[in-house]
C-alpha positions in Angstrom: -0.2 0.1 0.1 1.1 3.7 -0.5 1.8 5.9 2.4 -0.8 8.4 2.2 0.7 12.1 2.0 1.1 13.5 5.7 0.5 17.5 6.4 4.2 18.0 5.9 5.2 21.6 4.7 5.2 20.8 0.4 8.5 21.4 -1.0 9.4 24.8 -2.2 9.1 25.1 -5.8 12.3 27.1 -7.7 11.9 29.8 -9.5 14.5 31.7 -11.8 14.9 34.2 -8.7 16.3 31.5 -7.2 19.0 30.2 -9.3 21.8 33.0 -7.8 21.4 31.6 -4.2 22.0 27.8 -5.9 25.9 28.0 -5.1 25.8 29.8 -1.6 23.4 27.3 -0.4 25.2 24.4 -1.8 28.4 25.2 0.1 26.6 26.6 3.5 26.8 24.1 6.3 23.1 23.9 8.6 24.0 25.4 12.1 22.3 23.4 15.0 22.2 25.0 18.3 22.3 21.7 21.1 21.0 23.0 24.7 23.7 23.2 27.1 23.4 20.4 29.5 23.1 21.7 33.0 25.6 20.4 35.7 24.5 17.3 37.0 25.1 18.3 40.4 22.6 21.3 40.2 19.9 19.0 39.5 20.5 17.1 42.4 20.4 19.8 44.6 17.4 21.2 42.9 15.6 18.0 43.8 16.9 18.3 46.8 15.8 21.4 48.3 11.9 22.4 48.4 10.5 25.5 46.7 10.4 27.8 49.9 14.1 26.8 50.8 16.1 30.4 50.8 19.1 28.0 49.2 16.6 26.9 46.3 15.5 30.7 46.0 19.2 32.3 45.6 20.3 30.1 43.5 21.9 31.3 40.0 20.0 28.2 38.0 16.5 29.9 39.1 17.2 33.4 37.7 16.7 33.9 34.0 19.8 34.4 32.3 18.8 37.5 30.1 15.7 40.5 31.3 11.9 39.8 29.9 11.4 42.1 27.0 8.5 44.4 27.0 5.5 42.9 24.6 5.1 44.8 22.0 1.5 44.1 21.6 -0.9 46.7 21.5 -3.7 47.3 24.6 -6.0 48.6 21.4 -5.8 45.9 19.2 -7.6 42.4 19.6 -5.4 39.3 20.0 -4.7 37.0 17.0 -6.8 34.3 18.2 -9.8 37.0 17.6 -8.6 37.3 14.4 -11.4 35.5 11.7 -9.5 33.2 9.5 -8.2 34.2 5.8 -10.8 31.8 3.3 -10.8 31.7 0.0 -14.1 32.3 -2.3 -15.9 29.3 -3.3 -16.7 28.8 -7.3 -19.3 30.1 -9.2 -20.0 26.3 -10.0 -21.3 25.7 -6.6 -25.2 27.3 -7.8 -26.6 26.6 -10.7 -27.6 29.2 -12.9 -31.6 29.2 -13.5 -32.4 32.7 -15.7 -31.0 36.2 -16.1 -32.7 39.0 -14.4 -31.6 42.5 -15.5 -28.3 43.9 -17.2 -27.7 47.2 -15.5 -24.4 49.5 -15.8 -21.8 47.6 -13.6 -23.2 44.0 -13.8 -25.2 41.5 -14.7 -27.9 40.0 -12.4 -28.6 36.1 -12.5 -31.2 34.0 -10.5 -29.1 30.9 -9.2 -29.7 28.1 -7.0 -27.4 26.8 -4.4 -26.2 23.2 -4.9 -25.6 22.4 -1.5 -28.2 23.9 0.3 -30.5 24.5 -2.6 -31.5 28.7 -1.4 -32.4 30.5 -4.2 -30.3 33.6 -4.7 -29.2 36.6 -6.9 -25.7 36.6 -8.7 -24.5 39.7 -10.2 -21.4 39.3 -12.3 -19.2 42.7 -11.8 -18.2 44.2 -15.5 -14.3 43.4 -15.4 -13.8 42.7 -19.2 -12.8 46.3 -19.8 -10.8 47.3 -17.0 -7.2 48.5 -17.4 -6.5 49.7 -13.7 -7.2 46.7 -11.8 -10.8 46.3 -9.5 -12.8 48.6 -10.3 -13.6 51.0 -6.9 -17.4 50.9 -7.9 -17.4 47.2 -7.1 -15.4 47.7 -4.0 -17.9 50.2 -2.9 -20.6 48.2 -3.0 -19.2 45.3 -1.4 -17.9 47.3 1.6 -21.2 49.4 1.5 -23.4 45.9 1.7 -21.0 44.5 4.6 -21.6 47.7 6.5 -25.1 48.3 6.3 -26.6 44.9 7.5 -30.5 45.6 8.0 -34.1 44.7 7.8 -34.4 46.2 4.8 -31.1 46.7 3.2 -30.3 43.5 0.8 -28.3 40.6 2.5 -25.0 39.8 1.0 -23.7 36.4 1.2 -20.4 36.2 -0.6 -18.3 36.7 -3.1 -17.5 34.2 -5.8 -14.9 33.5 -8.7 -15.3 31.7 -11.6 -12.2 30.4 -13.7 -10.7 33.5 -15.0 -10.1 36.8 -12.9 -12.6 38.7 -14.8 -15.7 36.1 -13.4 -16.2 38.0 -10.1 -19.8 37.7 -8.5 -22.0 38.8 -5.5 -24.1 36.3 -4.0 -27.3 38.5 -2.6 -30.6 37.3 -1.5 -33.3 37.0 -4.3 -36.1 38.9 -4.0 -39.4 38.5 -6.0 -40.0 42.0 -7.5 -38.6 45.4 -8.1 -41.0 48.2 -7.4 -40.9 49.9 -10.8 -41.9 46.8 -12.6 -44.9 46.3 -9.8 -46.2 49.0 -10.4 -45.9 49.0 -14.1 -47.8 45.7 -13.7 -50.4 46.3 -10.8 -54.1 47.4 -11.7 -54.6 49.7 -8.7 -51.9 51.5 -7.2 -51.0 50.9 -3.7 -53.8 52.1 -0.5 -52.5 54.9 2.2 -51.7 52.1 4.5 -49.2 50.1 2.2 -47.7 53.5 0.9 -46.8 54.3 4.6 -45.6 50.7 5.5 -43.7 51.4 2.4 -42.3 54.7 3.0 -41.4 53.3 6.9 -39.2 50.3 5.5 -37.6 52.8 3.2 -36.8 55.3 5.5 -35.6 53.3 8.1 -33.3 51.6 5.4 -31.6 55.4 4.4 -31.2 56.4 8.2 -29.4 53.4 9.1 -27.0 53.9 5.6 -26.5 57.6 6.7 -26.1 56.5 10.4 -23.2 54.5 8.9 -21.7 57.3 7.1 -22.9 55.6 3.4 -24.5 57.7 0.8 -26.3 55.7 -1.8 -26.6 58.0 -4.5 -29.0 56.1 -6.7 -32.4 55.4 -4.9 -35.1 55.1 -6.9 -37.8 52.5 -7.6 -35.9 49.9 -9.8 -33.5 49.6 -7.1 -36.4 49.0 -4.5 -36.8 45.3 -4.3 -40.1 43.7 -2.7 -40.9 40.6 -1.6 -44.1 38.6 -1.5 -44.6 39.4 1.8 -44.8 43.3 1.8 -41.0 43.5 2.8 -38.9 46.3 0.8 -35.3 45.8 0.0 -32.7 48.7 -1.0 -30.5 47.2 -3.5 -28.0 48.2 -6.0 -25.2 50.2 -4.1 -23.0 50.5 -7.1 -22.8 54.4 -6.8 -23.1 54.4 -2.9 -19.6 56.1 -0.9 -18.5 56.9 2.6 -19.6 60.8 2.3 -17.0 60.7 5.7 -14.0 60.5 3.3 -11.6 63.6 2.2 -14.0 64.6 -1.0 -10.3 65.5 -2.7 -9.3 68.5 -4.7 -12.2 67.9 -7.6 -14.6 67.7 -5.1 -17.6 64.7 -5.4 -18.9 63.5 -8.5 -21.8 64.8 -9.9 -22.4 61.7 -12.7 -24.5 60.2 -9.8 -28.5 59.4 -9.3 -30.8 58.7 -12.1 -31.9 61.5 -13.4 -35.6 61.4 -12.8 -34.6 61.4 -9.0 -31.6 64.0 -9.0 -31.4 66.5 -6.6 -31.3 70.1 -7.7 -28.1 71.0 -5.9 -26.5 68.5 -8.4 -28.4 69.8 -11.5 -26.8 73.0 -10.9 -23.7 71.9 -10.3 -22.6 71.6 -6.6 -19.1 70.2 -5.9 -20.4 68.8 -2.7 -23.2 67.4 -1.6 -24.5 65.0 1.5 -27.3 63.2 2.7 -30.1 65.3 1.6 -29.8 64.1 -1.9 -31.2 60.6 -1.0 -33.7 62.4 1.0 -35.0 64.4 -2.2 -34.8 60.8 -3.8 -37.1 59.4 -1.6 -39.5 62.1 -2.1 -39.2 61.5 -5.8 -40.3 57.5 -5.1 -43.1 59.1 -2.2 -44.6 60.9 -5.4 -44.6 57.9 -7.4 -46.3 55.6 -5.3 -49.0 58.1 -4.8 -49.3 58.5 -8.8 -48.2 55.3 -10.0 -46.1 56.9 -12.3 -42.5 58.7 -11.5 -43.0 63.0 -10.7 -40.2 64.0 -13.0 -40.5 62.0 -16.0 -37.5 64.6 -18.2 -35.3 64.0 -21.2 -32.6 66.5 -20.1 -31.3 68.2 -17.0 -32.7 71.3 -18.4 -36.5 70.2 -18.6 -35.8 68.5 -15.7 -35.3 72.1 -13.3 -37.9 73.5 -15.6 -40.0 70.6 -14.0 -38.9 71.3 -10.7 -38.7 75.2 -10.9 -42.7 74.5 -11.9 -43.9 72.6 -9.4 -41.6 74.4 -6.1 -41.8 77.8 -7.5 -38.3 79.6 -8.9 -35.9 79.4 -5.8 -34.9 82.6 -4.3 -32.5 84.0 -1.8 -35.1 83.0 1.3 -36.3 79.4 -0.3 -32.6 78.3 -0.9 -29.7 80.3 0.7 -26.3 80.3 -1.5 -28.3 79.4 -4.8 -26.7 82.2 -6.5 -23.2 80.7 -5.9 -23.9 77.4 -7.4 -22.1 76.8 -10.9 -24.9 76.5 -13.5 -27.4 78.8 -11.3 -26.3 81.9 -13.3 -26.6 80.3 -16.8 -30.5 79.9 -16.0 -32.8 82.0 -17.3 -35.0 83.9 -15.0 -38.4 82.5 -14.5 -41.5 84.3 -13.1 -42.2 83.5 -9.2 -44.8 81.4 -8.8 -46.3 79.8 -5.7 -45.8 75.9 -5.0 -48.4 73.3 -7.0 -48.2 70.9 -4.5 -52.0 70.7 -3.5 -53.0 70.5 -7.6 -50.4 67.7 -8.3 -51.9 65.9 -5.4 -55.2 66.7 -4.4 -56.3 63.5 -2.2 -52.9 63.7 0.0 -53.9 64.6 3.9 -52.6 68.0 5.3 -49.7 66.1 6.9 -48.7 63.9 3.7 -48.4 66.7 1.8 -46.4 68.3 4.7 -44.2 65.5 4.1 -43.8 65.5 0.8 -42.7 69.2 0.7 -39.9 68.8 3.5 -38.3 65.9 1.4 -38.7 67.9 -1.8 -37.0 71.2 -0.2 -34.7 73.7 -2.4 -32.0 74.2 0.5 -30.1 70.6 1.4 -29.8 72.4 4.9 -33.3 72.7 5.2 -34.6 69.1 3.7 -35.8 66.6 6.5 -33.3 64.4 7.4 -34.6 60.1 7.6 -34.5 59.9 11.1 -36.7 63.1 11.4 -39.3 62.0 8.8 -39.6 58.4 10.5 -41.7 60.6 13.3 -43.7 62.6 10.9 -47.5 62.6 12.1 -48.2 61.3 8.6 -47.5 57.8 9.7 -49.6 58.4 13.1 -52.6 59.4 11.6 -55.5 57.4 10.2 -55.4 54.6 7.8 -52.4 53.4 9.9 -49.8 51.6 8.0 -50.9 48.1 7.1 -48.8 45.4 8.4 -46.5 43.6 5.8 -48.2 40.5 6.0 -51.3 41.6 4.3 -49.8 42.7 1.5 -51.1 40.8 -2.0 -48.9 38.7 -3.8 -47.8 39.0 -7.1 -46.3 36.4 -9.8 -42.7 37.6 -9.8 -41.3 38.6 -13.1 -37.7 37.9 -12.2 -38.6 34.1 -11.4 -40.4 34.0 -14.7 -43.5 33.3 -13.6 -46.5 35.1 -15.6 -49.8 36.3 -14.4 -52.8 34.2 -14.7 -55.4 34.5 -17.0 -59.0 35.4 -15.4 -61.4 32.1 -15.5 -64.6 32.8 -17.3 -67.4 32.3 -15.0 -69.6 29.0 -16.5 -73.3 30.0 -17.3 -76.4 29.5 -14.9 -78.3 26.3 -16.0 -80.8 26.9 -18.0 -84.9 25.6 -17.4 -86.1 22.9 -19.4 -89.6 25.1 -19.7 -87.5 27.8 -21.0 -85.5 25.7 -23.8 -88.9 24.4 -25.2 -90.6 28.0 -25.1 -87.4 28.9 -26.9 -87.7 25.6 -29.4 -91.3 26.5 -29.7 -90.9 30.3 -31.0 -88.0 29.2 -33.1 -90.3 27.0 -35.0 
């Protein structure tokens, strides 16, 4: 029988970088240090004397030969035993591909099944084929944001798996049945007021958690909000997210963020620095979309979007937006005639509290825009009708899973009486 290979260290493969050291290694002799044997009389005396004997305490054999070195380990760093082990990434072939869901700017999303556990997951393949400067920063930010923003209303990242080449990197996340944009398109009727309150509470809770962890999403929209059949939504697609507490550098923060229809006015007018208020503006646009079942600002260009915002909110002034005239693109716009906001005309069936919440989100001045934490405490969520429990939401067929809506069955006709049938036959004759 062949002897099984033990856990010994494998032999080191030599490379061309070791050729210069080959001659030196051949002439070198191994140096083996042997422990010096203690004198025999010292051992016998050590055995003969008890531990509390003064002779033993003064014996030179018990005194260390060198002083103890001070520990270089910091008290603020956890010991090495608490560090997580380095585990290699699993192969993507551990999952069975089921179907393709969608393709975005930063990756392709598939629905897959774990071969070991049988769980249905979403695999996001990162686009690395055209990368020339290493791993993309957008993917690193997305993975880091998903790992730090652990919340019930944020999509959960499970692991990162790899394929056969360096360009095959996949993010494994929980599979959610719907995205809110597709659901609003297929729904025959819009959400009820009680359902909108539940969805908004979940969205604001997720946004508040991200902001508390210094994370800007920068691309909140209905297509990036996933919803399962139990009435729970989860924020996804952190491809444009970043930590806003980091130094912004010389050039400031990029303006190429947030889908056009959900972009805040300060970004449209060229602001180089912005904060959590840009996410709140997007939440306000989502709130209006849930009410109307269609996007609030369906513009084709940035200039058209600015005109739509000015028409709804009224042109900005130095009172409604201090610092507006200092924005880079503010002087390039032609002056508009002043008029009052048109919120009540656009949302006639919204209560006063709901209108106040919407207006506090869609405010010109980012400093006066409401925060996600304060929005959660707004009176709109405590007035009638109260938010509906997520378990009471209706379920819909999942387009991402390839499910199709069933056609309504035709109701059978009522049974006809024999007398009516005979009468019809006589009339026909």
